[in-house]
N, C-alpha and C positions, 0 to 999 in steps of 0.2 A: 775070494777076490776075483779071481778068475772069471769064476762064473757071472759077478757082477760086472765086470769090463765087456763079457760077451753080449751079455742082455745091453748094457748102453749101446755098444756097436751097432746091435739087430736093430736098435729103436732110431739110430742114427740114419742107418740105410734106410729102413722105413720110412722115417720122415723124409728123406732126398728121394725115393720112389713115389711118393704121395706129391711132393711139392713139383715134382719135374712136369714140363709140359706134356700134354698128349700129341703125339706126332701124327701129323694129318698129310699123309703121302701126298703127291701131286699124281692124278692120274692120266692116261694117254689121252682120255676124253676131255679132260679140262684143257689140256696143254693145246689139242685138236680144236675145240671150240674157242680157245683164246686166239687161235689163227686166223679165223674168220674174216676177221678187217683187212688182213695182210695179202687175203689170196690173191688181189688183182694186181697189187704189187709184185707178188712173188712171181707170178704168171706173165707180166708186161712191164715191169720197172716202174720209173716216173718217179712220183713224190709217195713216200712214204706216209700212208693214211694217219692223223695224230691217234685215232682209235687203236691202230695196230701198235703203234710205240706203247701206248698205253696197257695194252694187253701183255705187251712181252716185257714191260718193267713189271706189270705186278706177276706175272710168272717168276721173274727174276725175283721178286722179292718175297714170294711166297717160299722159292727155294732155300732155305735157311742154311742147308750144312753142304759142304760139298758132295755128298752120296745124294741129297736132293736135287742139286744142279745137275749132276750126270743123270739122274733119272729124268728131268725134264729134257735132257740134251739127247738120250736114247728114244723119248717119245719124238723130238723133234726129227729123228733120222728115221724112223717108221713112218712118220706121216708124211715126210717127205718124200721117201722112195716108193710110197704108196701112190702117191698125188701125180696126175700127168701134168705136163705143161709148166711145172715148175722150172723155172731159170735158175742155175747152179749160183750163177754170181750175184744174183739178188738174193738169194737165199744165205749164202754167205756174210753177204754185207749188210743183211738186216740189224744182227744186234749192235753193230759198231753205230747205225744211224739214227738207233734209238738209244743209244747210250748206255748199253750194257755189255757183261763182259761174253764174248762167244765161246761156245762150246770147245772150240779148239784151245782154249785157253783154261778150261777148266781141270782140275787135277784129282 
């Protein structure tokens, strides 16, 4: 009887693994390319281009778990620290202007 229960449990676990969606991690190069329409705003301020907000929203939607969101935030940090001329005020306000959760609110 115990052997039958173990077999059933293994089948259930196997079915869960097969049925679970495959994780597609967001790469820093994807984050960087999604920020391309935002560069002028990040450097000079002004009006946030629609293409920038659309890409920011797409990144936010692609990040399905808190770990995914944190990975995007880490990439954003790397991209912004390696880019000259970004105004930190513009960068920190961008998520709010695009209607997504900012990195400092991700846990």
